N, C-alpha and C positions, 0 to 999 in steps of 0.2 A: 200605187201598186203595193199590195201586201206581199212582201218578199219579191220573188221573181216568177212570172208566168212565162214558161218557155214552150215553144212548139218545136220539138226536135224529133229526130228519129229515135226509136227505142232499141234497146239491145234485143237481139234475137239469138236463141240458143236451140240447138237440137237436143232432144231429150226432155226430161222433166224439169219443172221449175226448180231453181236453186237460188240460194242467197248470193248476192254480189259482194259479200264481205271479203272473200278470198281475192277476187279481182281488185277490189278497192285497196286491200293491203299490198298487193303486188305493185299496182300502179303508184301507190304512195311512196314506195322506195325510190321511184324515179324523181319525185318531187324533192325528196331528201337529198339525192345525189347532186341535182343541179343547183339546189340552194347552197350546199356545202362548197361546191367548186366556184360558184359565182362570188360568194363572200370572200374567198381566198384572194380575190383581186384587191380587196381593201388592205391585205397584207403585202401584196406585190407592189402596190403604189408607193408606200414609203421605202420599201426595200430597194426597188429598182431606181427610185428617185435619187437615193444616196449613192448607189453603185455607179450610175451613169451621169451623176451630177446634172440632173434635169430640173428645169423650172416647173411650175404648176401646170402650165399649158402643155408642156412636153410630156410630163408623166401622165396626164389625163388621156393621152393617146391609148393607154392601157384600156380604159373604159370605152373610149371611142371605137377602137378596133373590135373589142369584145361585143359591144351592143350593135355595132354596124352590121355584124353578121346576121342579127335577127331581121333587119330590114332586107338584106340581100337574099336570105334563104327562106323567109317565111312563106311567101307565095309559091315558090317551087316546092316547099314542103307540103302544101295543100295538094299539089299534083301527085306527089309521092304517095300520099294517103289514098288518093283515087286509084292509083295503079296497084299498090301493094296492100292496102288496108292498114288499120291502126296498129296492130300487133307488129307487123314487119317493119313499119315505120319506126316504132319504138326501139326495136332491135338495131336497126340501121343507125338511129341517133346515138345509141350507146356505143356502138363500134366507132363511129366518127369521133365521139368525145374521147375514146381511148386513144385514137391516133393523135388527136390534138395534145393530149397529156404527154404522150411519148415525145412529141416535138420539143417539149421543154428541155429534154436532155441535150440535144445538139445546140439549142439556144444558149444554155448555160455553159457548154463546153467551149464555145467560140471566144468569149461570150458576145452575143449580138442582140441589141435591143429590138431592131426590126424583126428578127426571127422570133423573139418572144411575142411580138404583136401578131405574127402569122400563126403561131401556135394557139394564141388566144382566140383568133378568128375561127380556126378549125374546131376548137373545143366548143365555141359558141354556136357554130353551125350545127353540131350534133345536138346541142341543147335546144336549138330552134325546132328540129324535128320532134324532139320530145314534147316541147311546149305545145306545138300545133296539134299534136295527136292526143296528148294526155289531158289537156284542159277540157276540150269538148267531150272527150270520152268520159271523164268523171261527171261532167254536167248532165249527160243523158243516162248515166248508170244508176237510175232510180227515179223517184217522183220529181216532176219538173218544179214543184213549189219549193222543194228543199235543195235545188241545184246550188244556190249560193252558199248554203250551209255546208254541203259536201265539199265544195271547192275550198271553203275556209278551213275545213278539217284537214284536207290534204295539204293545203298551203301551210298549215301549222307544222306539219312535219318538214316541209320545205324550210320553214323558219328554224326548226330544230337543227337542220344542217347549217344554217347561217349562224346559229347560236354557238355551236361548238367549233366552227371553223376558225374564228379568231384565236382561240386558245391553242388549238393544234398548230395553226399556222405560225403563231408567235414562237412556239417551242421548236418547231422543225425548221422554219425558214429564217426567223430573226434570231438565230442562235449566236452569231458572231458579233463582235464589236465593230461598228462602222466608223470610218474616218470622216472627219469634217471636210467640207469643200476646200478649205484652206490647206489642210493636210494632204488632200489628194493632189492639189496643184503643185505641192512641193516634191512629189514623186517623179521619177524619171519615166519616160514612156514604157519601158520594160517593167518597171515596178508597178506602174498603174495597171498594165495589162494583167500581170500576175495577181494583183489585188482583186481585180474584177472577176477573174476566173475563180479565185478562192471564195469570194462572197456569193457569186451566182451559183456555185455548185450546191448550195444548200437546198435548191429546189429540185435537184435531180432525184433523190430517193423518194421524197413525198409524191412527186408526180408520176414516177414509175409505179409506185404502189397504187395510186388512183387509177392508172391505166389498167392494171391487172384486175382491180375491183370492178371496173366498168365492163371489161370483156367477160368476166364471170357472170355479172348481172345480165348481160346480153344473152348468155347461154341459158340462164334460168328462165328469163322471160320467153325465150323462143320455145322452151319445152313446156311452159305453163299454158293451160287451155283457158284463154281469156274469152269472155262472152263476145260474140260477134256483133258489131254495130252495123246496122243496115246503112247503106249509102245515104249521106245527107245532101248529096248534090242533086240539083233539079234536072229533069229532062228538058230538052229544048223548049217544048211547048209550055211547060210550067214556068220557065224563065221568062217567056214572053208575057205570061199573066202577071208577073212581078215587074212589068215595065222595063225589062231587060237590064235593070241596074240595081245592084245591091245598095248603091249610095242613096237610094230613095228612102232608106230607113234612117231617120234622123238620130235615133238612139245609137246606131252603129257609128255614125259620123262623129257625134259628140263623144262617144265612148273611145273612139280611136285617139282623139286628142287627149282624153282623160288618161288613157294608158301611157301615152307619150310623156305627159308631164308628171304623172305619178312615178313611173320608173326613173325618169330623169331626176326628180327631186330626191327620191329615196337613195339612189346610187350616189348622187352628188354629196349628200350629207355623209353617207358611209365612207366614201372615198377620202374625205377631208378630215375625218374625225381624229385619226392618229396624229396628223400634223397640227390639227387644231388644239388638241390636248397637250402637245409638246410646247406650245407657246407659253412663255413665262407669265403672261397676264391672264391665262386661262387656268392651267393646272401645273405646267412645268414638268410634266411627266417624261421620263425617258421613253424611247420608242417602244421597247418591249412591254413595258407596263401599260402604256397608252393602248397598245394593240389588244391587250386583254380586256380593257374597258369596252371594246367593241361588242363584247358578249352582252353587255347591258342593253345596247341599242338593238341588236338582233334578237336577244332573249326577250325583250319587250314585245317584239313582233310575234314571237312564238306564243307567248302567253296570251296576247291579244287575239290571236287566231283561234286558239282553243276556246276562249270565252266567246269570241264572235260566232263560232259555229253554233253555240247554244242560243245566243241572243238573236241571231238572224232567223231562227225558227219561230220567233215570237214578234219581232219588230221589223217593220218595213226596211228593206235593204237601203233605199235612198236616204232614209232618216239617219240610220247608223253611219252611213258614209258621210253625210253632211256634217254631223257632229264631230266625227273623227278628223275631217279636213279642217274644220274651224279650230279645233284645239291644237292640231299640228302647226297651223300657221301662227297661232299665238305663242306657242312654245319656241318656235324658231325666232320669232321677233324678240321674245324675251332674252334669248341667248345673244342676239345681236346687240341688245341694249344694255347688257350687263357684262360682268367679268368674273374671273375666279370660278369657284365651284358652282355658283348659280348658273353661269353661262354653260358650264360643262354638263350639269345634270339636266338642265332644261332641253338641251339639244339631244342628249341621250334618251330622254323621255319621249321624243318624237317617234321612236321606233314602235312603241306600244300602239300609237294611234295610226301608224302606217299599216298596221297588221291586216285590217279587213279591206283595205282599199283595192288591191289588185283583183281579188276574186269578185268583189262587189261590182267594180266597174266592168269587169269582163262579162258577168252574167247579165247585167243591165244592158250592156252593149249588144249581146246576141239575142236578147229577149224578142221573141216573135219572128225570128228569121226563118223558122221552119226548114225547108229544104236548102236554104242558103246558109245554114248554121256553120258548116265546115269552112265555107268560103269567108264568112264573116270572122270566124275564129282566126284564119290566116292573116286577115287584115289587122285585127287587134294585136296579134303577136308581132306583126311587122312594126307596130307602133312602139314596141319595146326599144326601138332605135333611140328613143328619148334618153335612154341610159348612155348613149354615145354622145349625143349633142349637148345636153344640159350640163353634165360634169365638165365637158371641154369649155363651154362658155363660162362656167363658174371658175375654171382654172385661169382663163383670160382675165376675168374680173379680179381674182385674188392677186394676180401679178401686178395689177394696177391700183386697186383700192384696198388691198389687204384681205387676208383670209376671213377676218371677223365679219366684215360688211358684205362679203361676197355671198353670204347666205340669204340675201334678199331674193335671189333667184328661186330657191325652193319655196319661199313664202308665196311668190307669185304662182307657182305650180299648185299649191294647196288652195289658193283663192279660186283657180279655175275649177278644181274638183268640187268646191263648195257650189259653184254655179251649176256644174253637171248634175249634182244631186237634186237641185231645184228643177232643172230642165227636164229630167226624167219623170218627175212628178207631173209636170205639165203635159208630157206625152201620154202618161197614164190616164190623165183626165180627158184627153182628146185623142182617142185611138187613131184617128185619121192623120194626126201629126206625125206618127211614127213612120209613115211612108211618104212624108212631104219632103221636098228638097230642103237641104240644110240652108 
């Protein structure tokens, strides 16, 4: 397939023809916001690990709770779009995110690790509404052949959010000196409680500010006249013509697994980077300095997406995806087999090659779904639950074999994405395979 050929509903507007540039700019702000807030989890991981004296498996519940919300709320989000439309769903998602951000205040006041997890789930529930509505909205907001390019462009601004989040998070959240586990054990219960309140309080002001920004953005989106997308859901008769099952589309089935392993691998690497660079045999950086190096990882993804948006207008999506996955796997292996700054820079460089993976897998996954596009989108967004499962598995591995060798799990994720890029080519060569059982 040359790039991606999509059969989807087109935007409809009352009045004269007009450019979709304004709508793209408005929706792109949503990509920025959820990228920024998602990446702050990488700051929360080392911060809450130290405050609550957690092991790797325990602290990875942060990512587990956050990305589990995608699985729980993605399919209901598809129904919300049916009932209220894309625009109202985006506004609802922003308001839900705002409520989740406000929940960080009582979680820090108590302080309570379980309540932090609840706040993260509510925040992620709002992001799920945004993802299920905004990704297919961008995909159909223009010519089908450049859908992958448009998604890469909007994802580039998502990556801009992930790029600046580590620096802002390190300044606002990692501002205080943390005690070691041994020093914490020497404290009395009253002293330990007071210490945790003091350290956890650093999240209050930032997340209150994020909540205000989210509610303001919800107001702006609600007042802006976005182009209306015609329903992408099939009528009953049309569904029967598609053999009553969306799972007949092999590219969707393989793409669902692809999203699962991609998000899982990317989040697992990002979540462990601060602790990885703290290790004396890697870089020996203090926590606050290591957090700032996350900007290299996420900044690489941002640069890669801007470049990818241009490249994908000229080169087949599956080819770019296959090359990126191959290099990402090799870089991760190189980090595992080395030490010092070689290990550090090779794992940080993976971010650049992660860049085009999500939008490329997404557009290949919904290719040819036609009236089933919004339903297929909800299934692909549900697969973001990989960000819950794979980091938790890597945490269990790190507790047993060490953080260095636990990166074998992301390597396996990239190997599958390499396979997916080849399999989509075979589907393109044989159109009947797209609707064969997986």
